[in-house]
VOMIBA-638977 format. One record per atom (N, C-alpha, C): residue in three letters; x, y, z. Coordinates in steps of 0.05 Angstrom, whole numbers, padded with zeros to 5 digits, always signed. Example, Ala and Ser with C-alpha at 12.3 -4.5 7.8 and 13.67 -1.06 7.14 Angstrom:
<pts>
Ala+00264-00114+00156 Ala+00246-00090+00156 Ala+00264-00066+00156 Ser+00257-00045+00142 Ser+00273-00021+00143 Ser+00258+00001+00157 
</pts>
This chain:
<pts>
Gln+01400+04699+01575 Gln+01398+04701+01544 Gln+01413+04700+01530 Val+01440+04690+01529 Val+01466+04691+01522 Val+01462+04710+01486 Gln+01475+04731+01484 Gln+01473+04740+01463 Gln+01503+04746+01453 Leu+01510+04738+01424 Leu+01531+04738+01412 Leu+01529+04760+01379 Val+01568+04777+01386 Val+01561+04793+01360 Val+01582+04803+01363 Glu+01588+04789+01329 Glu+01618+04791+01319 Glu+01624+04814+01305 Ser+01651+04820+01295 Ser+01654+04849+01290 Ser+01681+04833+01279 Gly+01691+04856+01253 Gly+01720+04863+01246 Gly+01721+04847+01221 Gly+01696+04835+01209 Gly+01695+04831+01183 Gly+01707+04860+01156 Gly+01707+04844+01137 Gly+01714+04867+01119 Gly+01722+04860+01091 Leu+01733+04877+01070 Leu+01738+04872+01050 Leu+01771+04869+01053 Val+01791+04854+01042 Val+01822+04863+01043 Val+01836+04832+01016 Gln+01854+04841+01020 Gln+01869+04828+00988 Gln+01882+04799+01001 Ala+01883+04778+00984 Ala+01897+04753+00987 Ala+01916+04763+00994 Gly+01928+04754+01009 Gly+01949+04747+01033 Gly+01953+04770+01060 Asp+01927+04781+01058 Asp+01928+04809+01083 Asp+01918+04786+01100 Ser+01917+04795+01127 Ser+01906+04785+01154 Ser+01887+04807+01165 Leu+01866+04797+01181 Leu+01838+04803+01187 Leu+01841+04787+01217 Arg+01829+04803+01239 Arg+01826+04795+01262 Arg+01789+04792+01275 Leu+01775+04777+01272 Leu+01742+04778+01279 Leu+01745+04769+01312 Ser+01720+04790+01321 Ser+01723+04791+01349 Ser+01686+04777+01354 Cys+01686+04771+01373 Cys+01663+04758+01382 Cys+01649+04768+01408 Ala+01630+04782+01411 Ala+01635+04784+01444 Ala+01609+04777+01458 Ala+01613+04759+01483 Ala+01588+04752+01482 Ala+01578+04758+01507 Ser+01540+04761+01513 Ser+01535+04769+01541 Ser+01524+04758+01546 Gly+01509+04755+01574 Gly+01484+04736+01575 Gly+01501+04707+01595 Ile+01520+04709+01594 Ile+01541+04673+01601 Ile+01522+04668+01631 Thr+01522+04647+01637 Thr+01517+04640+01665 Thr+01534+04613+01679 Ser+01540+04598+01655 Ser+01552+04578+01660 Ser+01574+04591+01667 Asn+01596+04562+01683 Asn+01616+04566+01695 Asn+01642+04563+01667 Tyr+01633+04544+01646 Tyr+01647+04544+01624 Tyr+01623+04547+01600 Tyr+01641+04561+01577 Tyr+01630+04557+01549 Tyr+01644+04561+01523 Ala+01643+04533+01510 Ala+01642+04531+01488 Ala+01642+04546+01468 Met+01668+04553+01453 Met+01661+04580+01424 Met+01673+04565+01421 Gly+01656+04571+01386 Gly+01674+04559+01353 Gly+01669+04585+01339 Trp+01678+04589+01317 Trp+01686+04594+01295 Trp+01670+04579+01273 Phe+01649+04581+01261 Phe+01645+04566+01229 Phe+01637+04587+01208 Arg+01636+04588+01182 Arg+01636+04596+01159 Arg+01618+04587+01139 Gln+01607+04606+01119 Gln+01587+04596+01102 Gln+01597+04614+01070 Ala+01603+04607+01054 Ala+01606+04617+01026 Ala+01581+04617+01009 Pro+01567+04639+00986 Pro+01548+04628+00984 Pro+01547+04596+00966 Gly+01524+04584+00965 Gly+01521+04563+00959 Gly+01536+04540+00971 Lys+01540+04540+00992 Lys+01560+04525+01012 Lys+01551+04517+01038 Glu+01549+04492+01056 Glu+01543+04486+01081 Glu+01561+04507+01097 Arg+01544+04505+01117 Arg+01563+04518+01133 Arg+01589+04504+01146 Glu+01614+04511+01154 Glu+01624+04503+01154 Glu+01647+04505+01175 Phe+01660+04486+01198 Phe+01672+04482+01216 Phe+01695+04502+01207 Val+01709+04523+01227 Val+01730+04539+01213 Val+01751+04525+01255 Ala+01742+04543+01272 Ala+01767+04535+01294 Ala+01742+04531+01321 Ala+01745+04520+01343 Ala+01730+04516+01364 Ala+01753+04516+01384 Ile+01743+04527+01408 Ile+01762+04536+01439 Ile+01745+04525+01458 Ser+01761+04518+01472 Ser+01746+04508+01506 Ser+01737+04527+01520 Gly+01724+04512+01533 Gly+01722+04540+01560 Gly+01747+04554+01579 Ser+01758+04539+01584 Ser+01782+04551+01590 Ser+01807+04561+01580 Gly+01800+04556+01546 Gly+01818+04565+01534 Gly+01837+04547+01523 Gly+01843+04529+01535 Gly+01862+04517+01542 Gly+01863+04494+01523 Asp+01844+04495+01502 Asp+01845+04468+01482 Asp+01839+04483+01459 Thr+01845+04479+01430 Thr+01830+04491+01412 Thr+01839+04467+01383 Glu+01812+04471+01367 Glu+01816+04452+01336 Glu+01815+04468+01314 Tyr+01826+04465+01294 Tyr+01827+04480+01281 Tyr+01813+04461+01253 Ala+01810+04474+01236 Ala+01791+04458+01207 Ala+01830+04455+01189 Asp+01818+04437+01172 Asp+01852+04426+01153 Asp+01864+04448+01138 Ser+01837+04468+01127 Ser+01843+04477+01116 Ser+01850+04507+01115 Val+01851+04516+01146 Val+01855+04538+01167 Val+01889+04538+01181 Lys+01879+04518+01181 Lys+01913+04503+01210 Lys+01941+04516+01189 Gly+01953+04528+01213 Gly+01968+04543+01203 Gly+01967+04571+01198 Arg+01941+04574+01196 Arg+01937+04610+01185 Arg+01921+04620+01207 Phe+01899+04605+01211 Phe+01886+04627+01239 Phe+01884+04608+01255 Thr+01884+04628+01277 Thr+01886+04618+01306 Thr+01857+04632+01321 Ile+01849+04623+01334 Ile+01820+04630+01356 Ile+01829+04631+01382 Ser+01830+04644+01409 Ser+01837+04654+01435 Ser+01808+04666+01453 Arg+01812+04665+01467 Arg+01799+04677+01485 Arg+01801+04696+01510 Asp+01786+04725+01515 Asp+01799+04719+01537 Asp+01770+04729+01546 Asn+01773+04713+01573 Asn+01737+04706+01592 Asn+01740+04735+01605 Pro+01760+04747+01620 Pro+01739+04768+01634 Pro+01724+04779+01613 Lys+01729+04786+01591 Lys+01720+04804+01572 Lys+01700+04781+01561 Asn+01686+04757+01555 Asn+01671+04747+01547 Asn+01677+04746+01517 Thr+01703+04748+01506 Thr+01709+04747+01486 Thr+01735+04735+01459 Val+01717+04731+01446 Val+01734+04702+01428 Val+01747+04718+01402 Tyr+01760+04714+01392 Tyr+01776+04721+01379 Tyr+01789+04699+01353 Leu+01787+04711+01330 Leu+01797+04691+01312 Leu+01818+04713+01293 Gln+01841+04695+01293 Gln+01864+04720+01277 Gln+01864+04697+01252 Met+01861+04717+01232 Met+01860+04703+01203 Met+01885+04721+01197 Asn+01905+04700+01183 Asn+01939+04713+01164 Asn+01932+04695+01137 Ser+01949+04716+01117 Ser+01955+04697+01097 Ser+01927+04688+01090 Leu+01913+04702+01083 Leu+01876+04706+01074 Leu+01885+04691+01046 Arg+01865+04670+01034 Arg+01864+04665+01007 Arg+01832+04679+00994 Leu+01828+04672+00968 Leu+01810+04674+00958 Leu+01782+04662+00980 Glu+01787+04635+00978 Glu+01766+04614+00984 Glu+01762+04610+01003 Asp+01770+04638+01029 Asp+01769+04647+01057 Asp+01744+04662+01060 Thr+01729+04663+01037 Thr+01713+04695+01033 Thr+01684+04678+01038 Ala+01675+04686+01055 Ala+01647+04675+01068 Ala+01641+04691+01089 Val+01616+04688+01095 Val+01598+04696+01124 Val+01616+04690+01147 Tyr+01620+04697+01167 Tyr+01635+04686+01185 Tyr+01621+04691+01207 Tyr+01610+04662+01229 Tyr+01592+04662+01257 Tyr+01599+04656+01273 Cys+01605+04659+01294 Cys+01607+04666+01322 Cys+01586+04639+01338 Ala+01586+04622+01346 Ala+01575+04597+01364 Ala+01589+04595+01389 Gly+01564+04593+01405 Gly+01569+04579+01431 Gly+01560+04567+01446 Arg+01563+04551+01464 Arg+01551+04537+01485 Arg+01557+04531+01504 Ser+01536+04516+01530 Ser+01542+04519+01561 Ser+01560+04490+01561 Ser+01587+04487+01576 Ser+01593+04469+01578 Ser+01600+04457+01609 Phe+01603+04433+01611 Phe+01600+04420+01647 Phe+01636+04420+01644 Val+01654+04417+01614 Val+01685+04402+01619 Val+01696+04427+01616 Arg+01707+04442+01631 Arg+01727+04467+01624 Arg+01743+04455+01597 Ser+01757+04434+01587 Ser+01765+04431+01569 Ser+01759+04410+01535 Tyr+01724+04412+01541 Tyr+01717+04414+01517 Tyr+01712+04434+01500 Tyr+01714+04422+01469 Tyr+01705+04435+01457 Tyr+01692+04429+01432 Tyr+01678+04435+01409 Tyr+01663+04427+01387 Tyr+01663+04433+01371 Thr+01662+04420+01351 Thr+01665+04424+01325 Thr+01638+04414+01307 Ser+01625+04406+01318 Ser+01594+04409+01296 Ser+01582+04431+01295 Pro+01562+04444+01286 Pro+01551+04475+01281 Pro+01525+04454+01316 Thr+01523+04435+01295 Thr+01492+04418+01313 Thr+01493+04417+01345 Asn+01533+04420+01350 Asn+01537+04418+01380 Asn+01525+04449+01395 Tyr+01525+04465+01377 Tyr+01507+04493+01385 Tyr+01496+04511+01398 Leu+01486+04515+01413 Leu+01464+04531+01414 Leu+01457+04561+01415 Asp+01477+04570+01419 Asp+01483+04605+01413 Asp+01493+04610+01389 Trp+01488+04631+01375 Trp+01493+04641+01349 Trp+01496+04668+01341 Gly+01517+04681+01333 Gly+01514+04715+01330 Gly+01499+04715+01293 Gln+01506+04741+01288 Gln+01484+04745+01266 Gln+01511+04741+01232 Gly+01527+04746+01244 Gly+01554+04735+01228 Gly+01554+04757+01217 Thr+01583+04758+01203 Thr+01606+04786+01198 Thr+01619+04781+01160 Gln+01620+04787+01140 Gln+01624+04789+01124 Gln+01656+04786+01115 Val+01676+04769+01099 Val+01692+04773+01092 Val+01704+04768+01069 Thr+01705+04777+01061 Thr+01715+04788+01021 Thr+01745+04793+01029 Val+01757+04769+01002 Val+01779+04761+00993 Val+01794+04771+00972 Ser+01798+04781+00968 Ser+01789+04800+00940 Ser+01829+04791+00932 Ser+01832+04776+00890 Ser+01864+04780+00889 Ser+01866+04806+00893 
</pts>
């Protein structure tokens, strides 16, 4: 059974940076695609960023392009989300998600494609 554990959330000011981490355990497949989603109060969960099992392919939501960077360290089974130039509207609970993939270059942007989820970490951006 795969377990995903996020860390790195916190309270920051607008314009600051923050790095989230998601450590995965129990992965048995050759390729494991991962992604980050977020959910603000009263809103639906939305896609933030995704990365393929190999780490060579990534995708971002328009709202975070140029500010956020997703990366992974496969030997450590960890995916990161580097968030720069944070804005008030980035405030949300951030969730890590993952799923096995047969193709090393595949990534997924819909939450319905993911089978494994972390518990979430709160990111609060203040003015």
